[in-house]
C-alpha positions as CSV (number, residue, x, y, z in Angstrom):
1,M,0.0,0.0,0.0
2,L,1.3,3.4,-0.9
3,I,2.1,5.4,2.3
4,A,0.4,8.6,0.9
5,L,-2.8,6.7,0.2
6,A,-2.7,4.9,3.6
7,L,-2.3,8.2,5.4
8,S,-5.8,9.2,4.3
9,D,-7.2,6.5,6.7
10,L,-4.7,7.4,9.5
11,P,-5.3,11.0,10.6
12,N,-3.3,10.8,13.8
13,T,-0.3,9.3,12.0
14,R,-0.6,11.8,9.2
15,H,-0.7,14.8,11.6
16,A,2.2,13.4,13.7
17,L,4.3,13.1,10.5
18,E,3.4,16.6,9.4
19,R,4.3,18.0,12.9
20,G,7.7,16.1,12.8
21,E,6.7,13.9,15.8
22,L,7.2,10.7,13.8
23,E,10.0,9.9,11.3
24,F,9.2,8.5,7.9
25,S,10.5,5.1,8.9
26,E,8.1,5.0,11.9
27,V,5.2,5.9,9.7
28,R,6.2,3.2,7.3
29,T,6.2,0.7,10.2
30,I,2.7,1.8,11.2
31,V,1.4,1.6,7.6
32,D,3.0,-1.8,7.0
33,R,1.3,-3.2,10.1
34,L,-2.2,-1.8,9.2
35,T,-2.2,-2.6,5.5
36,L,-4.3,-5.7,5.6
37,L,-7.0,-4.2,7.9
38,T,-10.3,-2.8,6.8
39,P,-10.4,1.0,6.5
40,A,-12.6,1.1,9.7
41,D,-10.1,-1.0,11.6
42,R,-7.2,1.1,10.4
43,V,-8.9,4.2,11.8
44,A,-9.6,2.4,15.1
45,V,-6.0,1.3,15.5
46,D,-4.7,4.7,14.5
47,A,-6.8,6.2,17.3
48,A,-5.8,3.5,19.8
49,I,-2.0,3.8,19.4
50,F,-1.8,7.6,20.0
51,P,-0.3,9.3,21.8
52,E,1.7,6.4,23.3
53,V,3.2,5.6,19.9
54,L,5.1,8.9,19.9
55,K,7.4,7.6,22.7
56,L,8.2,4.3,21.1
57,R,10.8,3.2,18.6
58,A,11.6,0.0,16.6
59,G,10.5,-3.2,18.2
60,L,8.4,-1.6,20.9
61,L,6.6,0.5,18.2
62,R,5.7,-2.7,16.3
63,L,4.6,-4.5,19.5
64,H,2.4,-1.6,20.5
65,I,0.7,-1.5,17.1
66,E,0.2,-5.3,17.0
67,A,-1.4,-5.2,20.5
68,A,-3.8,-2.5,19.3
69,I,-4.6,-4.6,16.2
70,L,-5.5,-7.5,18.4
71,K,-7.7,-5.4,20.7
72,V,-9.6,-4.0,17.7
73,S,-9.9,-7.4,16.2
74,A,-11.2,-8.9,19.4
75,S,-13.7,-6.1,19.8
76,R,-15.0,-6.6,16.3
77,T,-15.3,-10.3,16.8
78,R,-17.3,-9.7,20.0
79,E,-19.6,-7.3,18.1
80,G,-20.1,-9.9,15.4
81,A,-18.6,-7.7,12.8
82,W,-16.4,-10.5,11.4
83,M,-18.9,-13.3,11.6
């Protein structure tokens, strides 16, 4: 997924990049992790990871994003959204 296109679904990530709070490599990590999610889930994870993600780098950044994905996925499953 093109990063510029993905950022349209990730307002918090886009604003953090614009403000210089995230480096491009960190944005790429976020986008890579969220690529296979639905647009609604990408928005939910984007909201869930901020502002904590601004303090994390490398492996911890990936783990935090993956934990948020699992929480969103579990929530959707409980709601019956994936059944």
